[in-house]
N, C-alpha and C positions, 0 to 999 in steps of 0.2 A: 055820776062821773065815770064810774067803772064800766057802765053799760056803753058809754060813748067812746071810752078810751081803754078797752080791755088789754091792749098790748102793753100798757104801762104799769099793770098790776101783776105782781107775782101770784101765780095760782096757789090756792090753799092746798093742804095735804089731801083733802077729799077731792079737789079738782084735779090734782096730779094723778091720783089713783084712777079716776075716771078716764083721764086722758090716756094713760098707759093701757087701760083695759079696752078702750075703743079704737085706738089709733092705728094707722099704718106706719111702719118703720121704714124710712127711706135712707139710703146710704150714698155718701159722696165717694168719688173714685179714690181719694187719698186714704180713706179708711180701708178699702180693699187692698190697695197697694202697700199699706202699712203692715199687712200680714206677712209680706215677704221680708220684712225687716225685723220680725219678731221670732221668738223661739217656737218650737213645735208645741210646747206646753201652752203658750199664750194663744197660738192658733186654735188649739183644741177648745180652750175656754170660750173664745169668740164664737166658734161654730156651734158650741153647745147652746149659747144664748140665741143665735140665729135660728137654730132648729126648733127651739121652744116657740118661736113666733113665725115659723116658716109660712103659715097661711096669711100673714099680715105684712110681709116684706114687700118693698118696692124699690126698683133701681131705675132712676131717670135715664133716658136714652143717652143724654150727654155724659152722665157719669159712667155708664157702661162703655161708651166710646173712649173716654179718657183713660179708663182702667186698661182696656185692651191695647190702646196705643202705647202706653207707658210701661206696661208689664215687663217686657223684655229688658228695658233699660234699668229698671229697679233690680231685677234678678242679676243682671250683669254687674251692676254697681256693688251688690252685696258680695259676689264672688271675688271682685277685685280687691276687697278689703284684706283678704288673706295675704295677697302679695304686698300690700302696703304695710301690714304688721311686720312681715319678715324684713322688708326694706328699712323700716324705722329701727328695728332692733339691731340690724347690721350697721346702720349708720351711727347709732349711739355707741356701739362697741368700737367702731373705727375712730370716733371722736375721742373717746376715752383713751384709746391706744395712742393717738397723736399727742394728747395732753401729757401723758406720763413720759413719752419719749422726748418731747420738747422741753420739759421742765424738770427732768431728772427726779421725778417723784419717788419718794422712799417706797420700797416694795412695788415699784411701778410694773415690773415684769409680772409679778403675781397678780396684780390688779388687772393688767391687760389680758392675761390668760383666763382669769375669772370671767371677765366681760365677754370674751370670745365663747367660753363654755356656756355662759348664760344665753348668748345670742343663738347658739346652736340648739339649746334646749327649747327656746321659743320657736325656732324654725321647725323642730320636730313636732311640737305640739300643734302648731298651725297646720302643718302638712297632714297630720292625723285628723284634725278637725275638718280640713277641706275635703279629705277623702270620705268623711262621713256625711257631707252635704249631698242632698238629693240633686240629681241633674234635672233641674226645673225647666231647662230649655227643651228637653225631650219628653219629660213626663212630669207634668205639673198637677199635683194633687190639689193644691189650692184652687187652681182654675177649674178643675173638675167639680169640686164641691160647690164653688160659687155658681158655676153653670147650672148645676142641678137645682140649687135653691132659687135662682132667678130665671129659670127657663121660661116660665109663663108669667114672671113678675117684672119684666123689663118693659119700660114704656116705649111707644113708637117714636120715630124721628119726625121732625118738622119738615114740611115741604119747603122748597126754596123760597116761595113767596112769603111764608111765615117767617123764615129766617131773616129775610130782608127787612121785614117790619120790626123784628126784635132788635136787629142791629141799629136801625134808625132810632128806635126808642131808647136803646142802651146808650147811644151817644148823648142823648138829652139827659137821661138819668145820671150818667156819670158826671156830666158837667155840673150837676146840681148836688152831687154827693148822695144820691138816693141809693140805698143798699138793695141787693147785694151786688158785688162785682166791681164797684168803682175803684177799689184798691188795685185792680188789674189793668187800669186804664193805660198804663205805659207799655203793656204787652202789644204784640203785633195783632193786626186784625186777620181773621175774626176770633183768634184765640182769646182776646180780652173779654169776650162775651160768654165764656164758658159757664161761669157762675150764674149769670143772668138766665141763660138757657135752662140750667137746672132749676132755677127758681120758678120760671114760668111752667116748666113741666111738673113741678110739685103742685102748683096751683091747679093745673089742668087735671091732675090725678085726684086732688081733693074735691074738685067740682064733680068729677065723674062718679066717685065713690061716696061722696058726702060723708067722709070720714076725716077726723083730724089727722095731722101729720106730725110725727116726730122725726126730725132730720138729724142724722149722725154724721159729723164731719170731723176730719183731722185738721181743718183749716180754722185757726183761732184768730183770724183777722177781724178787725173792728167792723168790717162791712157785713159780717154775719153775727158777731157777738157784741153785746154791750160791754165795753171796757170802762172801768172806773178805778183809777189809781193802780192800774196794772192787774186788776182782778176782773175776770170774766163773770158778769152777773146774770147771764142768760142771753137769749136771742135779742137782736135789735127790736125795740118796740115797733118800729116802722114795719118790720116784716110781719109781726103778729097782727098789726092793724090791717095791712094789705091783704093778708090771707083771709081774715075775717070778712073784710069788705068784698073780696072777689069770690070767695067760695062759701062763706058763712060757717067756717069751722075754725077750730083753734090750731095753732102752730107752735111748736117748740123745737129748740135745737140743743143738742148735747155734743161735746167732744167725745171721742171714743172712750177715754178713761172714765168720764162721768156716766156715760151710757152703761158701761159694765157695772159701775158702782150702784146705780139706781135700779138696774135690772134685777139685782138680788132682792131688793126691797119690794118692787112693784110686780115682779113676775114670780116671786116666791121660789127663787132658785137657790139650791143648797150648793153653791159653788164658791171656791176660794178665788176671788178675782184680784187679790192684792198685787200679785206678781205681774199679771197681765196689765193692770192699770199702770203700774210703774213703768213697764216697757213702752206702753203707748204714750205715756207722759214724756219719756225721753225722746221718742220719735217726734212728738209734737213740738218739743223744744228745739230739736235739730231743724225741723222744717221752718219754724218761726225765725230762727237765726239765719237760715239760708235765704228766706224771703226778705229779711231786713237787708242783707247784702244786695239782693237784686233791686230793692227799693231805695237804696241809699242814693241821694242826689249825686249824679255823676257829672263828669265834665261834659260841656257842650262841644260836640265834635262833628266834623263831616269828613268824609273820605271820598276820594275819587280814584278809580283804578280801571285798567283795561287788560284784557287777556287776548293774546293771539291764538291762532288755531292750535298751537302745540301746548297751550295751557300753562306757559311759563309767565311770570310776572312781567308785564310790559312797562307799567308805570304804577306808582302808588304814592299817595301823599295826602296831605290835609292839614287841618289845624284844630286845636281844641282849646277850650278855656277851662282850666281846672280851678275849683274854688280856692281862693287864697292868693291866686296869681292875678295881677292887674292886666297883663297882656297875654293874648293867646300864644301858644307855642306852635310854631309852624314846622313842618317836617315833610319830607318826600324825596323821591328820586324817580328817574326815568330809565327806560331800557338802555340808553346809551351810557349811563354812568352808574348803574346799579350793580353792586357786587355784594352778594349775601355775606353778612358778617357771621363768621363761625370761628370762635376762638380755638386755640390748640386744645387737644384732648385733655391735657393735664393743666390747663390754665385755671387760675383761681376763679375767673368769671364764669367759665362753663360749670365748674364744680358748684359754685354758688347757685346758679340758676337751676341746675338739676336738683339740688337739695331743696330749694324753695318750693318748687312745684314738681314733685316726683311722679310724673305721669308717663315718662318715657318707657315704652314697651307695654303699657297697659292696653287692654282691649276694651272697647266700648261697644255695648250692644244697643242698637237702635232699631227703629222700625224699618230701616233700609238695609239692615244686616249688621254683621260684626266687623269692627274696624280696629286695626292695631295702630296705636299712636306712636309717632316718632317725633321727638323735638328736633326739627330740621335746622332751626336757627334761633339764637337767643341773644338779641342785641343788648347793649348796655342800657341801663335805665335812663329815662328822660327826666332831667331835673332831680334825679335821685329819688323819685317818688313812684314812678311806674315804669313798666317794661312791656315789651311786645314779644311774645313767643310765636315763632313760626312753626306750625305743626303740620306734619304730613300723616295721612291716614291710608294705610294699606288695607284693601278689602279681603275678608276671608274668602268671599266669592270672587274668584279671579276674573269672572266675566265683567266685573265692574272695574273702572279705572281708579287710580288713587285720587285723593282729595286733599286740598290744602286750606288751612285756616290760620289766620292771625288772631291772637288773643291778647288784648291789652289788660294788664292786671296791676294792682297796687303792690309795690314791693314791700311797703311798710305793713300792709295787711297780711301779706304772706309771712313776713318775719314774726308776726305776733299771733299767728293762727294756730295756737296750741291745741285747740279743740277740733281742728279740721273743718270748721264751719265754712270758712272762705273757700278752701279747696273743694269742699262738697258743692258749693254754689257754682264754682268754675266747671266742675265735671258735669253737673246737670245742664249748664248752658251749652257745653260742648255736645252733649247727647242730644239736646233739642236741635242744635244746628245739624247734626248728622241725620236727624229724622227727615230733613229736607233733601233736596236733590242738587244743591249747588255744588259745583266742582271746586269753587274757591270762595272764600268769604272772610269776614272779619267781624269780631264781636268785642265788646268792651265791658269789663267788670271793674271799672275803677271805683274806688271809694275814698 
């Protein structure tokens, strides 16, 4: 039975040792991007492991492309967190001050002074930390080291004819739930086939080298890993079976923390990887939560809009059906009756929306450049469950024109987003939109 179905049997200790001794180590883009979200100490641990197996590393062309495309956005997102920390501390101090003033709290004046002092101390610490951050936009040591390691270890691209074949095959595989990649089926084309491209490039590399593959990924989705009761038990058996049938070699998958953990055992490394494992586990958890927001069944909606030559809104409208509502909610306006809704500066509505999604003034780094975000309009929520932010983006490169984006979000999800998972998903969706070249657009992250 094991001979016919090797993918369904966990390798023995001896088989794992042989696999680690003979294999090529392939890496997903999210593993490399995760380095920008980790400390310098964790980066050093990771590079120490990579350098130990430098002659056996491999980077699929699709993974390299995704890493380079998304690198600037991840770097920018990290730098933006300093501003968010300062904003949150100032907001909390102001909230406490308002409470003690409105309710005549005993020792309220002293409490308010303490919170202001505390907020200022945090600002000072954050500013000092930000000053110590390397300017990765201009001098990226992570990129330099990865480039050196993978200079001759990156796979070739597929020609257009092969891409067309894979996309057609991918549509059929996804409809049948064949891994990997089917969890991305709701993404736009051809982005939805990224994981499948990586998979076929891994098979091609295994065929060419006749060496088993260990694939390290930060993606813990069920179309790569076998999940049982919330626990990842290893790679999907179907993937191990397909690799053996196509290339005649074994295949195994690890998340980044587990790769570091077993590297000590099978590569004989005298490294303390506990802190690095912990950091990558947190990154993996954040990514999983963000992916769950993206994958949450959303309202069925359609939109129609037109833009005149001067790029102002001519008409906008549509309808959607939100889970739990029997009838679709219709909305819209035309050029003749549209007046942007902008509450007074000190209105409770404006204060609420700024606090719920604190992105006003943030800069987004995308493949099309750096864009400063301004909340141009913030209408009242629809049915008290979701709202639409009107965002304007000013380019750092003045040769470009400003861009406009409408973002539908869940008010309830924002109000309960204490871990910033939903806000993180929103920021990532905005960055993905900025990667394109649309002058105006609309996205929905309803949950």
